[in-house]
PDB file as gemmi writes it, atoms N, CA and C in Angstrom:
CRYST1    1.000    1.000    1.000  90.00  90.00  90.00 P 1                      
ATOM      1  N   MET A   1      90.803 118.153  82.776  1.00  0.00           N  
ATOM      2  CA  MET A   1      91.879 117.269  82.384  1.00  0.00           C  
ATOM      3  C   MET A   1      92.625 116.827  83.628  1.00  0.00           C  
ATOM      4  N   GLY A   2      92.692 115.530  83.834  1.00  0.00           N  
ATOM      5  CA  GLY A   2      93.404 114.978  84.983  1.00  0.00           C  
ATOM      6  C   GLY A   2      94.777 114.473  84.572  1.00  0.00           C  
ATOM      7  N   ARG A   3      95.442 113.829  85.508  1.00  0.00           N  
ATOM      8  CA  ARG A   3      96.781 113.309  85.216  1.00  0.00           C  
ATOM      9  C   ARG A   3      96.970 111.983  85.932  1.00  0.00           C  
ATOM     10  N   PHE A   4      97.482 111.009  85.188  1.00  0.00           N  
ATOM     11  CA  PHE A   4      97.891 109.724  85.746  1.00  0.00           C  
ATOM     12  C   PHE A   4      99.394 109.799  85.953  1.00  0.00           C  
ATOM     13  N   ILE A   5      99.842 109.560  87.190  1.00  0.00           N  
ATOM     14  CA  ILE A   5     101.261 109.646  87.536  1.00  0.00           C  
ATOM     15  C   ILE A   5     101.710 108.267  87.998  1.00  0.00           C  
ATOM     16  N   TYR A   6     102.704 107.731  87.309  1.00  0.00           N  
ATOM     17  CA  TYR A   6     103.225 106.403  87.624  1.00  0.00           C  
ATOM     18  C   TYR A   6     104.639 106.553  88.162  1.00  0.00           C  
ATOM     19  N   ASP A   7     104.813 106.344  89.436  1.00  0.00           N  
ATOM     20  CA  ASP A   7     106.083 106.434  90.150  1.00  0.00           C  
ATOM     21  C   ASP A   7     106.531 107.884  90.330  1.00  0.00           C  
ATOM     22  N   THR A   8     106.845 108.600  89.260  1.00  0.00           N  
ATOM     23  CA  THR A   8     107.311 109.983  89.374  1.00  0.00           C  
ATOM     24  C   THR A   8     106.590 110.855  88.342  1.00  0.00           C  
ATOM     25  N   MET A   9     106.692 112.171  88.504  1.00  0.00           N  
ATOM     26  CA  MET A   9     106.070 113.098  87.553  1.00  0.00           C  
ATOM     27  C   MET A   9     106.624 112.908  86.142  1.00  0.00           C  
ATOM     28  N   ALA A  10     107.853 112.395  86.037  1.00  0.00           N  
ATOM     29  CA  ALA A  10     108.428 112.150  84.717  1.00  0.00           C  
ATOM     30  C   ALA A  10     107.634 111.081  83.963  1.00  0.00           C  
ATOM     31  N   ASN A  11     106.924 110.248  84.695  1.00  0.00           N  
ATOM     32  CA  ASN A  11     106.091 109.196  84.106  1.00  0.00           C  
ATOM     33  C   ASN A  11     104.623 109.549  84.295  1.00  0.00           C  
ATOM     34  N   SER A  12     104.191 110.634  83.679  1.00  0.00           N  
ATOM     35  CA  SER A  12     102.800 111.050  83.828  1.00  0.00           C  
ATOM     36  C   SER A  12     102.176 111.283  82.462  1.00  0.00           C  
ATOM     37  N   VAL A  13     100.848 111.123  82.423  1.00  0.00           N  
ATOM     38  CA  VAL A  13     100.084 111.312  81.196  1.00  0.00           C  
ATOM     39  C   VAL A  13      98.815 112.063  81.551  1.00  0.00           C  
ATOM     40  N   ASP A  14      98.472 113.065  80.757  1.00  0.00           N  
ATOM     41  CA  ASP A  14      97.221 113.796  80.956  1.00  0.00           C  
ATOM     42  C   ASP A  14      96.075 113.007  80.336  1.00  0.00           C  
ATOM     43  N   ILE A  15      94.998 112.838  81.118  1.00  0.00           N  
ATOM     44  CA  ILE A  15      93.818 112.076  80.698  1.00  0.00           C  
ATOM     45  C   ILE A  15      92.588 112.824  81.203  1.00  0.00           C  
ATOM     46  N   GLU A  16      91.550 112.891  80.393  1.00  0.00           N  
ATOM     47  CA  GLU A  16      90.302 113.540  80.809  1.00  0.00           C  
ATOM     48  C   GLU A  16      89.823 112.955  82.145  1.00  0.00           C  
ATOM     49  N   ASP A  17      89.290 113.818  83.018  1.00  0.00           N  
ATOM     50  CA  ASP A  17      88.839 113.381  84.341  1.00  0.00           C  
ATOM     51  C   ASP A  17      87.847 112.217  84.276  1.00  0.00           C  
ATOM     52  N   ARG A  18      86.884 112.276  83.369  1.00  0.00           N  
ATOM     53  CA  ARG A  18      85.875 111.211  83.276  1.00  0.00           C  
ATOM     54  C   ARG A  18      86.531 109.872  82.932  1.00  0.00           C  
ATOM     55  N   THR A  19      87.419 109.890  81.960  1.00  0.00           N  
ATOM     56  CA  THR A  19      88.140 108.677  81.571  1.00  0.00           C  
ATOM     57  C   THR A  19      89.018 108.203  82.714  1.00  0.00           C  
ATOM     58  N   LEU A  20      89.710 109.136  83.362  1.00  0.00           N  
ATOM     59  CA  LEU A  20      90.602 108.802  84.465  1.00  0.00           C  
ATOM     60  C   LEU A  20      89.840 108.142  85.619  1.00  0.00           C  
ATOM     61  N   ALA A  21      88.635 108.592  85.893  1.00  0.00           N  
ATOM     62  CA  ALA A  21      87.826 108.000  86.962  1.00  0.00           C  
ATOM     63  C   ALA A  21      87.518 106.530  86.650  1.00  0.00           C  
ATOM     64  N   HIS A  22      87.236 106.229  85.398  1.00  0.00           N  
ATOM     65  CA  HIS A  22      86.958 104.850  85.005  1.00  0.00           C  
ATOM     66  C   HIS A  22      88.231 104.001  85.050  1.00  0.00           C  
ATOM     67  N   LEU A  23      89.333 104.566  84.603  1.00  0.00           N  
ATOM     68  CA  LEU A  23      90.610 103.842  84.667  1.00  0.00           C  
ATOM     69  C   LEU A  23      90.997 103.551  86.103  1.00  0.00           C  
ATOM     70  N   ARG A  24      90.768 104.494  86.986  1.00  0.00           N  
ATOM     71  CA  ARG A  24      91.097 104.307  88.408  1.00  0.00           C  
ATOM     72  C   ARG A  24      90.382 103.090  88.980  1.00  0.00           C  
ATOM     73  N   ILE A  25      89.117 102.919  88.651  1.00  0.00           N  
ATOM     74  CA  ILE A  25      88.347 101.779  89.149  1.00  0.00           C  
ATOM     75  C   ILE A  25      88.934 100.475  88.626  1.00  0.00           C  
ATOM     76  N   VAL A  26      89.262 100.450  87.345  1.00  0.00           N  
ATOM     77  CA  VAL A  26      89.829  99.236  86.749  1.00  0.00           C  
ATOM     78  C   VAL A  26      91.177  98.903  87.381  1.00  0.00           C  
ATOM     79  N   VAL A  27      92.061  99.888  87.466  1.00  0.00           N  
ATOM     80  CA  VAL A  27      93.384  99.669  88.045  1.00  0.00           C  
ATOM     81  C   VAL A  27      93.262  99.216  89.496  1.00  0.00           C  
ATOM     82  N   MET A  28      92.425  99.885  90.259  1.00  0.00           N  
ATOM     83  CA  MET A  28      92.236  99.533  91.674  1.00  0.00           C  
ATOM     84  C   MET A  28      91.785  98.087  91.818  1.00  0.00           C  
ATOM     85  N   ASN A  29      90.817  97.673  90.995  1.00  0.00           N  
ATOM     86  CA  ASN A  29      90.307  96.311  91.096  1.00  0.00           C  
ATOM     87  C   ASN A  29      91.327  95.267  90.663  1.00  0.00           C  
ATOM     88  N   LYS A  30      92.081  95.546  89.615  1.00  0.00           N  
ATOM     89  CA  LYS A  30      93.104  94.596  89.169  1.00  0.00           C  
ATOM     90  C   LYS A  30      94.221  94.472  90.211  1.00  0.00           C  
ATOM     91  N   LEU A  31      94.707  95.589  90.717  1.00  0.00           N  
ATOM     92  CA  LEU A  31      95.847  95.542  91.633  1.00  0.00           C  
ATOM     93  C   LEU A  31      95.480  95.038  93.019  1.00  0.00           C  
ATOM     94  N   ARG A  32      94.247  95.253  93.452  1.00  0.00           N  
ATOM     95  CA  ARG A  32      93.872  94.712  94.771  1.00  0.00           C  
ATOM     96  C   ARG A  32      93.815  93.193  94.737  1.00  0.00           C  
ATOM     97  N   ARG A  33      93.701  92.633  93.535  1.00  0.00           N  
ATOM     98  CA  ARG A  33      93.745  91.174  93.346  1.00  0.00           C  
ATOM     99  C   ARG A  33      95.167  90.701  93.041  1.00  0.00           C  
ATOM    100  N   SER A  34      96.127  91.606  93.105  1.00  0.00           N  
ATOM    101  CA  SER A  34      97.530  91.329  92.772  1.00  0.00           C  
ATOM    102  C   SER A  34      97.687  90.856  91.330  1.00  0.00           C  
ATOM    103  N   GLU A  35      96.897  91.425  90.428  1.00  0.00           N  
ATOM    104  CA  GLU A  35      96.971  91.094  89.004  1.00  0.00           C  
ATOM    105  C   GLU A  35      97.687  92.223  88.276  1.00  0.00           C  
ATOM    106  N   SER A  36      98.927  91.999  87.913  1.00  0.00           N  
ATOM    107  CA  SER A  36      99.681  92.985  87.136  1.00  0.00           C  
ATOM    108  C   SER A  36      99.213  92.937  85.690  1.00  0.00           C  
ATOM    109  N   PHE A  37      99.393  94.052  84.971  1.00  0.00           N  
ATOM    110  CA  PHE A  37      98.955  94.113  83.580  1.00  0.00           C  
ATOM    111  C   PHE A  37      99.616  95.308  82.897  1.00  0.00           C  
ATOM    112  N   MET A  38      99.545  95.320  81.576  1.00  0.00           N  
ATOM    113  CA  MET A  38     100.087  96.419  80.789  1.00  0.00           C  
ATOM    114  C   MET A  38      99.004  97.468  80.571  1.00  0.00           C  
ATOM    115  N   PHE A  39      99.374  98.747  80.684  1.00  0.00           N  
ATOM    116  CA  PHE A  39      98.488  99.866  80.393  1.00  0.00           C  
ATOM    117  C   PHE A  39      99.145 100.678  79.295  1.00  0.00           C  
ATOM    118  N   ASP A  40      98.486 100.761  78.154  1.00  0.00           N  
ATOM    119  CA  ASP A  40      99.012 101.447  76.981  1.00  0.00           C  
ATOM    120  C   ASP A  40      98.150 102.675  76.720  1.00  0.00           C  
ATOM    121  N   VAL A  41      98.776 103.853  76.605  1.00  0.00           N  
ATOM    122  CA  VAL A  41      98.016 105.087  76.444  1.00  0.00           C  
ATOM    123  C   VAL A  41      98.698 106.014  75.436  1.00  0.00           C  
ATOM    124  N   GLU A  42      97.886 106.699  74.634  1.00  0.00           N  
ATOM    125  CA  GLU A  42      98.419 107.677  73.687  1.00  0.00           C  
ATOM    126  C   GLU A  42      98.744 108.964  74.433  1.00  0.00           C  
ATOM    127  N   ILE A  43      99.838 109.589  74.047  1.00  0.00           N  
ATOM    128  CA  ILE A  43     100.232 110.866  74.635  1.00  0.00           C  
ATOM    129  C   ILE A  43      99.357 111.951  74.007  1.00  0.00           C  
ATOM    130  N   GLY A  44      98.824 112.833  74.829  1.00  0.00           N  
ATOM    131  CA  GLY A  44      97.880 113.848  74.384  1.00  0.00           C  
ATOM    132  C   GLY A  44      98.408 114.807  73.330  1.00  0.00           C  
ATOM    133  N   ASP A  45      99.721 115.008  73.280  1.00  0.00           N  
ATOM    134  CA  ASP A  45     100.264 115.960  72.316  1.00  0.00           C  
ATOM    135  C   ASP A  45     100.561 115.325  70.956  1.00  0.00           C  
ATOM    136  N   GLY A  46     100.179 114.051  70.789  1.00  0.00           N  
ATOM    137  CA  GLY A  46     100.375 113.370  69.517  1.00  0.00           C  
ATOM    138  C   GLY A  46     101.781 112.845  69.295  1.00  0.00           C  
ATOM    139  N   SER A  47     102.581 112.819  70.355  1.00  0.00           N  
ATOM    140  CA  SER A  47     103.979 112.398  70.218  1.00  0.00           C  
ATOM    141  C   SER A  47     104.174 110.888  70.330  1.00  0.00           C  
ATOM    142  N   GLY A  48     103.112 110.127  70.409  1.00  0.00           N  
ATOM    143  CA  GLY A  48     103.260 108.675  70.468  1.00  0.00           C  
ATOM    144  C   GLY A  48     102.443 108.036  71.576  1.00  0.00           C  
ATOM    145  N   ARG A  49     102.907 106.884  72.005  1.00  0.00           N  
ATOM    146  CA  ARG A  49     102.232 106.105  73.038  1.00  0.00           C  
ATOM    147  C   ARG A  49     103.212 105.782  74.161  1.00  0.00           C  
ATOM    148  N   ARG A  50     102.658 105.531  75.333  1.00  0.00           N  
ATOM    149  CA  ARG A  50     103.471 105.073  76.465  1.00  0.00           C  
ATOM    150  C   ARG A  50     102.833 103.811  77.004  1.00  0.00           C  
ATOM    151  N   SER A  51     103.655 102.891  77.424  1.00  0.00           N  
ATOM    152  CA  SER A  51     103.184 101.659  78.036  1.00  0.00           C  
ATOM    153  C   SER A  51     103.723 101.583  79.456  1.00  0.00           C  
ATOM    154  N   PHE A  52     102.839 101.263  80.379  1.00  0.00           N  
ATOM    155  CA  PHE A  52     103.202 101.139  81.792  1.00  0.00           C  
ATOM    156  C   PHE A  52     102.905  99.716  82.241  1.00  0.00           C  
ATOM    157  N   TRP A  53     103.857  99.074  82.910  1.00  0.00           N  
ATOM    158  CA  TRP A  53     103.603  97.775  83.508  1.00  0.00           C  
ATOM    159  C   TRP A  53     103.022  98.061  84.887  1.00  0.00           C  
ATOM    160  N   MET A  54     101.731  97.795  85.029  1.00  0.00           N  
ATOM    161  CA  MET A  54     101.019  98.123  86.258  1.00  0.00           C  
ATOM    162  C   MET A  54     101.250  97.016  87.283  1.00  0.00           C  
ATOM    163  N   HIS A  55     101.862  97.394  88.375  1.00  0.00           N  
ATOM    164  CA  HIS A  55     102.213  96.436  89.434  1.00  0.00           C  
ATOM    165  C   HIS A  55     101.945  97.098  90.779  1.00  0.00           C  
ATOM    166  N   PRO A  56     101.442  96.334  91.758  1.00  0.00           N  
ATOM    167  CA  PRO A  56     101.093  96.936  93.053  1.00  0.00           C  
ATOM    168  C   PRO A  56     102.267  97.557  93.808  1.00  0.00           C  
ATOM    169  N   SER A  57     103.493  97.202  93.477  1.00  0.00           N  
ATOM    170  CA  SER A  57     104.642  97.749  94.208  1.00  0.00           C  
ATOM    171  C   SER A  57     105.062  99.135  93.711  1.00  0.00           C  
ATOM    172  N   VAL A  58     104.484  99.595  92.604  1.00  0.00           N  
ATOM    173  CA  VAL A  58     104.868 100.895  92.045  1.00  0.00           C  
ATOM    174  C   VAL A  58     103.848 101.949  92.487  1.00  0.00           C  
ATOM    175  N   PRO A  59     104.318 103.042  93.115  1.00  0.00           N  
ATOM    176  CA  PRO A  59     103.377 104.080  93.526  1.00  0.00           C  
ATOM    177  C   PRO A  59     102.766 104.780  92.314  1.00  0.00           C  
ATOM    178  N   MET A  60     101.477 105.077  92.417  1.00  0.00           N  
ATOM    179  CA  MET A  60     100.801 105.784  91.339  1.00  0.00           C  
ATOM    180  C   MET A  60      99.776 106.728  91.929  1.00  0.00           C  
ATOM    181  N   GLN A  61      99.457 107.756  91.151  1.00  0.00           N  
ATOM    182  CA  GLN A  61      98.466 108.744  91.568  1.00  0.00           C  
ATOM    183  C   GLN A  61      97.508 109.004  90.425  1.00  0.00           C  
ATOM    184  N   PHE A  62      96.282 109.286  90.781  1.00  0.00           N  
ATOM    185  CA  PHE A  62      95.267 109.718  89.839  1.00  0.00           C  
ATOM    186  C   PHE A  62      94.887 111.125  90.277  1.00  0.00           C  
ATOM    187  N   HIS A  63      95.369 112.125  89.560  1.00  0.00           N  
ATOM    188  CA  HIS A  63      95.163 113.513  89.953  1.00  0.00           C  
ATOM    189  C   HIS A  63      94.017 114.082  89.118  1.00  0.00           C  
ATOM    190  N   PHE A  64      92.918 114.390  89.790  1.00  0.00           N  
ATOM    191  CA  PHE A  64      91.737 114.944  89.129  1.00  0.00           C  
ATOM    192  C   PHE A  64      91.735 116.458  89.302  1.00  0.00           C  
ATOM    193  N   PHE A  65      91.518 117.186  88.226  1.00  0.00           N  
ATOM    194  CA  PHE A  65      91.488 118.636  88.304  1.00  0.00           C  
ATOM    195  C   PHE A  65      90.079 119.158  88.575  1.00  0.00           C  
ATOM    196  N   GLY A  66      89.063 118.375  88.227  1.00  0.00           N  
ATOM    197  CA  GLY A  66      87.691 118.757  88.518  1.00  0.00           C  
ATOM    198  C   GLY A  66      87.325 118.389  89.942  1.00  0.00           C  
ATOM    199  N   SER A  67      86.293 119.031  90.475  1.00  0.00           N  
ATOM    200  CA  SER A  67      85.899 118.770  91.862  1.00  0.00           C  
ATOM    201  C   SER A  67      84.737 117.787  91.984  1.00  0.00           C  
ATOM    202  N   ARG A  68      84.087 117.451  90.883  1.00  0.00           N  
ATOM    203  CA  ARG A  68      82.936 116.547  90.937  1.00  0.00           C  
ATOM    204  C   ARG A  68      83.322 115.142  90.514  1.00  0.00           C  
ATOM    205  N   ASN A  69      82.708 114.156  91.186  1.00  0.00           N  
ATOM    206  CA  ASN A  69      82.886 112.771  90.778  1.00  0.00           C  
ATOM    207  C   ASN A  69      81.929 112.490  89.617  1.00  0.00           C  
ATOM    208  N   PRO A  70      82.431 111.972  88.513  1.00  0.00           N  
ATOM    209  CA  PRO A  70      81.534 111.694  87.386  1.00  0.00           C  
ATOM    210  C   PRO A  70      80.674 110.461  87.651  1.00  0.00           C  
ATOM    211  N   ARG A  71      79.536 110.390  86.963  1.00  0.00           N  
ATOM    212  CA  ARG A  71      78.712 109.195  87.030  1.00  0.00           C  
ATOM    213  C   ARG A  71      79.468 108.088  86.297  1.00  0.00           C  
ATOM    214  N   ILE A  72      79.497 106.904  86.871  1.00  0.00           N  
ATOM    215  CA  ILE A  72      80.267 105.796  86.311  1.00  0.00           C  
ATOM    216  C   ILE A  72      79.409 104.985  85.344  1.00  0.00           C  
ATOM    217  N   ASN A  73      79.968 104.712  84.185  1.00  0.00           N  
ATOM    218  CA  ASN A  73      79.321 103.893  83.166  1.00  0.00           C  
ATOM    219  C   ASN A  73      79.792 102.452  83.379  1.00  0.00           C  
ATOM    220  N   ARG A  74      78.912 101.611  83.898  1.00  0.00           N  
ATOM    221  CA  ARG A  74      79.268 100.229  84.225  1.00  0.00           C  
ATOM    222  C   ARG A  74      79.692  99.424  83.006  1.00  0.00           C  
ATOM    223  N   LEU A  75      79.078  99.696  81.854  1.00  0.00           N  
ATOM    224  CA  LEU A  75      79.472  98.977  80.636  1.00  0.00           C  
ATOM    225  C   LEU A  75      80.914  99.293  80.253  1.00  0.00           C  
ATOM    226  N   TRP A  76      81.308 100.540  80.416  1.00  0.00           N  
ATOM    227  CA  TRP A  76      82.677 100.932  80.101  1.00  0.00           C  
ATOM    228  C   TRP A  76      83.658 100.256  81.050  1.00  0.00           C  
ATOM    229  N   ILE A  77      83.302 100.204  82.332  1.00  0.00           N  
ATOM    230  CA  ILE A  77      84.156  99.520  83.314  1.00  0.00           C  
ATOM    231  C   ILE A  77      84.351  98.063  82.893  1.00  0.00           C  
ATOM    232  N   GLU A  78      83.266  97.399  82.518  1.00  0.00           N  
ATOM    233  CA  GLU A  78      83.357  95.999  82.110  1.00  0.00           C  
ATOM    234  C   GLU A  78      84.255  95.834  80.886  1.00  0.00           C  
ATOM    235  N   GLU A  79      84.114  96.715  79.906  1.00  0.00           N  
ATOM    236  CA  GLU A  79      84.959  96.644  78.706  1.00  0.00           C  
ATOM    237  C   GLU A  79      86.427  96.863  79.055  1.00  0.00           C  
ATOM    238  N   LEU A  80      86.694  97.841  79.903  1.00  0.00           N  
ATOM    239  CA  LEU A  80      88.071  98.131  80.288  1.00  0.00           C  
ATOM    240  C   LEU A  80      88.668  96.988  81.115  1.00  0.00           C  
ATOM    241  N   MET A  81      87.861  96.367  81.976  1.00  0.00           N  
ATOM    242  CA  MET A  81      88.332  95.220  82.758  1.00  0.00           C  
ATOM    243  C   MET A  81      88.703  94.055  81.842  1.00  0.00           C  
ATOM    244  N   LEU A  82      87.865  93.797  80.851  1.00  0.00           N  
ATOM    245  CA  LEU A  82      88.169  92.725  79.893  1.00  0.00           C  
ATOM    246  C   LEU A  82      89.456  93.017  79.136  1.00  0.00           C  
ATOM    247  N   ALA A  83      89.634  94.263  78.725  1.00  0.00           N  
ATOM    248  CA  ALA A  83      90.855  94.632  78.010  1.00  0.00           C  
ATOM    249  C   ALA A  83      92.082  94.439  78.896  1.00  0.00           C  
ATOM    250  N   ALA A  84      91.998  94.880  80.143  1.00  0.00           N  
ATOM    251  CA  ALA A  84      93.134  94.773  81.068  1.00  0.00           C  
ATOM    252  C   ALA A  84      93.524  93.321  81.312  1.00  0.00           C  
ATOM    253  N   SER A  85      92.562  92.417  81.222  1.00  0.00           N  
ATOM    254  CA  SER A  85      92.826  90.990  81.438  1.00  0.00           C  
ATOM    255  C   SER A  85      93.238  90.276  80.152  1.00  0.00           C  
ATOM    256  N   GLY A  86      93.166  90.973  79.025  1.00  0.00           N  
ATOM    257  CA  GLY A  86      93.482  90.364  77.739  1.00  0.00           C  
ATOM    258  C   GLY A  86      94.964  90.412  77.408  1.00  0.00           C  
ATOM    259  N   PRO A  87      95.343  89.805  76.297  1.00  0.00           N  
ATOM    260  CA  PRO A  87      96.757  89.711  75.914  1.00  0.00           C  
ATOM    261  C   PRO A  87      97.407  91.052  75.563  1.00  0.00           C  
ATOM    262  N   ASN A  88      96.631  92.042  75.150  1.00  0.00           N  
ATOM    263  CA  ASN A  88      97.192  93.347  74.801  1.00  0.00           C  
ATOM    264  C   ASN A  88      97.160  94.337  75.948  1.00  0.00           C  
ATOM    265  N   GLY A  89      96.512  93.987  77.041  1.00  0.00           N  
ATOM    266  CA  GLY A  89      96.453  94.872  78.190  1.00  0.00           C  
ATOM    267  C   GLY A  89      95.422  95.972  78.042  1.00  0.00           C  
ATOM    268  N   LEU A  90      95.436  96.875  79.001  1.00  0.00           N  
ATOM    269  CA  LEU A  90      94.466  97.960  79.076  1.00  0.00           C  
ATOM    270  C   LEU A  90      94.848  99.098  78.142  1.00  0.00           C  
ATOM    271  N   SER A  91      93.882  99.549  77.377  1.00  0.00           N  
ATOM    272  CA  SER A  91      94.032 100.781  76.609  1.00  0.00           C  
ATOM    273  C   SER A  91      92.684 101.488  76.671  1.00  0.00           C  
ATOM    274  N   ILE A  92      92.700 102.777  76.438  1.00  0.00           N  
ATOM    275  CA  ILE A  92      91.474 103.562  76.536  1.00  0.00           C  
ATOM    276  C   ILE A  92      90.643 103.337  75.281  1.00  0.00           C  
ATOM    277  N   THR A  93      89.419 102.890  75.481  1.00  0.00           N  
ATOM    278  CA  THR A  93      88.486 102.661  74.388  1.00  0.00           C  
ATOM    279  C   THR A  93      87.381 103.707  74.462  1.00  0.00           C  
ATOM    280  N   PRO A  94      86.678 103.935  73.362  1.00  0.00           N  
ATOM    281  CA  PRO A  94      85.565 104.893  73.415  1.00  0.00           C  
ATOM    282  C   PRO A  94      84.499 104.438  74.405  1.00  0.00           C  
ATOM    283  N   GLU A  95      83.899 105.389  75.076  1.00  0.00           N  
ATOM    284  CA  GLU A  95      82.853 105.062  76.051  1.00  0.00           C  
ATOM    285  C   GLU A  95      81.597 104.577  75.334  1.00  0.00           C  
ATOM    286  N   PRO A  96      81.085 103.398  75.719  1.00  0.00           N  
ATOM    287  CA  PRO A  96      79.843 102.909  75.113  1.00  0.00           C  
ATOM    288  C   PRO A  96      78.634 103.614  75.712  1.00  0.00           C  
ATOM    289  N   ALA A  97      77.511 103.532  75.011  1.00  0.00           N  
ATOM    290  CA  ALA A  97      76.255 104.064  75.556  1.00  0.00           C  
ATOM    291  C   ALA A  97      75.923 103.302  76.825  1.00  0.00           C  
ATOM    292  N   GLU A  98      75.331 103.993  77.781  1.00  0.00           N  
ATOM    293  CA  GLU A  98      74.978 103.350  79.051  1.00  0.00           C  
ATOM    294  C   GLU A  98      73.742 102.485  78.901  1.00  0.00           C  
ATOM    295  N   GLU A  99      73.601 101.524  79.819  1.00  0.00           N  
ATOM    296  CA  GLU A  99      72.442 100.635  79.832  1.00  0.00           C  
ATOM    297  C   GLU A  99      71.172 101.438  80.098  1.00  0.00           C  
ATOM    298  N   GLU A 100      70.065 100.983  79.510  1.00  0.00           N  
ATOM    299  CA  GLU A 100      68.782 101.641  79.765  1.00  0.00           C  
ATOM    300  C   GLU A 100      68.297 101.369  81.182  1.00  0.00           C  
ATOM    301  N   ASN A 101      68.509 100.164  81.684  1.00  0.00           N  
ATOM    302  CA  ASN A 101      68.092  99.784  83.038  1.00  0.00           C  
ATOM    303  C   ASN A 101      69.332  99.380  83.833  1.00  0.00           C  
ATOM    304  N   PRO A 102      70.080 100.354  84.345  1.00  0.00           N  
ATOM    305  CA  PRO A 102      71.295 100.011  85.077  1.00  0.00           C  
ATOM    306  C   PRO A 102      70.972  99.273  86.374  1.00  0.00           C  
ATOM    307  N   PRO A 103      71.951  98.486  86.891  1.00  0.00           N  
ATOM    308  CA  PRO A 103      71.746  97.798  88.163  1.00  0.00           C  
ATOM    309  C   PRO A 103      71.465  98.798  89.280  1.00  0.00           C  
ATOM    310  N   SER A 104      70.884  98.331  90.341  1.00  0.00           N  
ATOM    311  CA  SER A 104      70.551  99.202  91.464  1.00  0.00           C  
ATOM    312  C   SER A 104      71.806  99.778  92.093  1.00  0.00           C  
ATOM    313  N   PRO A 105      71.699 100.976  92.697  1.00  0.00           N  
ATOM    314  CA  PRO A 105      72.858 101.600  93.336  1.00  0.00           C  
ATOM    315  C   PRO A 105      73.456 100.688  94.405  1.00  0.00           C  
ATOM    316  N   GLY A 106      74.776 100.672  94.468  1.00  0.00           N  
ATOM    317  CA  GLY A 106      75.456  99.869  95.468  1.00  0.00           C  
ATOM    318  C   GLY A 106      75.827  98.478  95.005  1.00  0.00           C  
ATOM    319  N   SER A 107      75.254  98.023  93.897  1.00  0.00           N  
ATOM    320  CA  SER A 107      75.617  96.705  93.395  1.00  0.00           C  
ATOM    321  C   SER A 107      76.862  96.824  92.544  1.00  0.00           C  
ATOM    322  N   ALA A 108      77.740  95.835  92.634  1.00  0.00           N  
ATOM    323  CA  ALA A 108      78.994  95.866  91.895  1.00  0.00           C  
ATOM    324  C   ALA A 108      78.763  95.521  90.432  1.00  0.00           C  
ATOM    325  N   PRO A 109      79.530  96.162  89.517  1.00  0.00           N  
ATOM    326  CA  PRO A 109      79.434  95.792  88.114  1.00  0.00           C  
ATOM    327  C   PRO A 109      79.792  94.318  87.927  1.00  0.00           C  
ATOM    328  N   ARG A 110      79.226  93.706  86.910  1.00  0.00           N  
ATOM    329  CA  ARG A 110      79.556  92.303  86.640  1.00  0.00           C  
ATOM    330  C   ARG A 110      81.049  92.154  86.513  1.00  0.00           C  
ATOM    331  N   GLY A 111      81.590  91.101  87.137  1.00  0.00           N  
ATOM    332  CA  GLY A 111      83.005  90.827  87.050  1.00  0.00           C  
ATOM    333  C   GLY A 111      83.875  91.564  88.045  1.00  0.00           C  
ATOM    334  N   LEU A 112      83.282  92.414  88.901  1.00  0.00           N  
ATOM    335  CA  LEU A 112      84.082  93.182  89.858  1.00  0.00           C  
ATOM    336  C   LEU A 112      83.899  92.716  91.294  1.00  0.00           C  
ATOM    337  N   SER A 113      83.083  91.734  91.542  1.00  0.00           N  
ATOM    338  CA  SER A 113      82.879  91.315  92.931  1.00  0.00           C  
ATOM    339  C   SER A 113      83.897  90.310  93.356  1.00  0.00           C  
TER     340      SER A 113                                                      
END                                                                             
């Protein structure tokens, strides 16, 4: 279980490491393009949802508790990127099945170049 920290520890949410790794890629790609967006996430204890306005001027951390980097599902990245660019913003969606013939290593997922 990892943690997404937005500005301060008071603004943090626990998220599974695998999911957090995929979110990190999406956030990094959106913010490096100076594209702000809304990130909406359910609180793990069932107490509701939190919405974060993701902007490059706000410090954030992705704290991973595991030591291994997970294999990245390119289809999930694409779905999350589309959501982040949509009117409702980014929210965590279920991970889709991976492609049978994934692109060669080192090639960027569609829409991320």
